[in-house]
Steps between C-alpha positions, in 0.01 A plus 500: 500500500355698207129497434366289213424703189136588446347218297141501377311256287207487262354150508225447240343165423539433125135401461398797285602844385577756769258792526547861601459411869782245481709759317439738792659252741793429267565870440479596867755231583724609213486865602572411863805300391623784278456755774686292758771363271356150545426194289181396323420129465243356261380171646247294311280326756430212264433213741149460353612263226153469344444872443851640461611551139836595354335736255354695792842523668649631177215749462547627857874552443421680173242725667740591780778580252260724307433691823875535551546234768808284453538250789833444671408134540229271361395192695234231464347335803455177309879466484526526879275209600777325692548809716128510576495129590798544731327787679180297540701211645664733753162629607366146542804402705449800730129428546392816317348315202241237584275264307123551477242277331172691500311536175380844386142404593604395850688825550202703381262321740743557787527867409121541504476333842760738640316800362172373645668479843636851468857378459749628241504264199866406531638149459506322838826311438324167514774357278751546780310254717509213252708200596690284254229230502232759423704638213553153355127430526415823319751426227354151466170671416680665209560834667824685451621771734530867436752679717437804719751743649461523876494869584696612805197585712485205739321574826663390828255208520600386150193641328470784252612825656568853388811660360511838335737518205586860417697669226571854382345518157669728245158626388250425775713568808489282810287190449421206727308173452411247770603150391220368719250643252645286219488133412826314467552536123530206264846508342500165319205352313397134499682444172824634647493833315554823689273792549645844439625573851775242553689537168469878519650528848773244429602681183486843664742375766740327264499772235568768757176698460512786750179684411167349395285766334165380371128573484301551816296187432797317659487683834309215665771253392785697649482378861503136386794564271698679771438199725623270223810712438583465869430126504742449210764714668507762228516878537156658484479749213350847521143498369310764309144469372390748235141563402359309208347625177140434407316558175327832448181335628674377818553134407824322582743444215568147381683325218169437325473875430718473192439861397693616807793265448835667448533323165165634381592854606829469311325367191252789522790738442542655843842624611657290776557805718135600470402158632775503766424853619131430544553155654735642763357845579129427504381449855776715650513855628723592205367664185458252217750645255674319214862432595749488212673186631515268800795681655296819516204308643727341764615844614148612586330177609473436873314209662387730780292689243291192413137515608353236732190460283470344156545709186274486197676452170343665195660404165405843364757649735777313317396673179530840664846425640603343171410816309688718746813288466490519122429873494813558708721240329808655337592403146815323625284255694264446206746487208578129499136403538397735220759346272368156591157607375646633177433861598726778378481874543744515790449719802282741305239232432501358855472838666215588264284193566583377852240722669231337285564134581396292798693185398832491323377299202267788409807689377489272195152631419634855489796393289251366248325836510832665419609262224165390363290376352224688680131504412417874516163591649350765270149641519340607170468861616875514570629389158538846355654626824761219496581566133575862588711389793697271270573785261628714787745242635843663540802328350735291715704504717238503775546566869288574807401841355361360176160404644422850627620661175294262285176517703531880515502511122207255478300704750557817299399330175189315625379702797486188713630502855502291819361150476366554147855570390704251700280188527461434124877533460568259788250246368645516151862472616461236774158340456430590866322768700780546751865427558840669527546867422493540123770762510736218606336221303482683166879510436516125571218426254674709234394679184435196281275315748317823581419581139383143439263512798355836403424384144 
């Protein structure tokens, strides 16, 4: 029997825009699928009907597409409610899902008593001891049950025992958690809605997910989920827990940090591969270099290179990678985008200005410098100098040698040299103190614009 193809999933809740940390998880899964010839599933965990919004789901899909991620399959948990109910019914029938009636206050008081007695604050499975008459009496009081999953750590005497659940983590190596240190988790709320764990495991089984790669904040959940996979008779996937990103000041990322959302980074003009390269490579032993595309990033990325400690994300680093990508971008990759901005000049223009931009849209600023109008910056003491320079302009056609020939003549006529020679000319021609080499920019500006700006 052949092995199932590698299948990974990214499962965001559509309750807000995804941030750079979410993008890290999505990209790592995508790269793993590409490297192994597997499938990538986008599953919207939208069982929270009050907070889930269609516009957020659409925005997440748009953000992923911008990064270059095109799912092989898109699913919504809300469309699979019958499958979740059927799984819950099977667990009830097998005695693995049982009704509990405690209020949050009662549970908190019980937890404090256990701590005071030096006992671990785990749920004592009191719900298992309730008879039918007791349940009816509690429901007559207006209470409704929540449902807990009975972990497979029964002691020989029927009490709570110990069972180590171990797995080989793709990032962290061998890991083990004692189920006896955990409370039986609530899977179904009083109102009948499900917490994250049950729908996630059911869908992972039925959609054929073979590898679950996610942030290391989920490590503590893994033993419970493995136990639930086994209780439902499904194959247990391979788990991998990568380190999470924090802000530059060490705070955890959240959807409320709108400035770090993928959509905000896109709107700020960053290149998708600058965002992807930083999101993936930060917090690894690999150098943070801008990859030209996801295929190239997949070739170098390895989960074994991921650090076990969190990584600080500094938005300034995106700017540095963004500039490096643009500086190396060939004209063929830029041509269509330049045309979309109404920029001409062909390869000569792009190769002249690309080293002076940090975001692609800045190329339009330099096109305006080339075509005008430009407000020349002219100091009073330079007016006579610029008039002389205008008189010494050589006739067209101009090429890369024109600048040196012209400034040589101006130097001979005026005696100026160095900054006193070049800066007034740059300011008059471009309105700026710095920018691309004028020997390349001057032929693009042309004779007519140059004479106008020196007037």
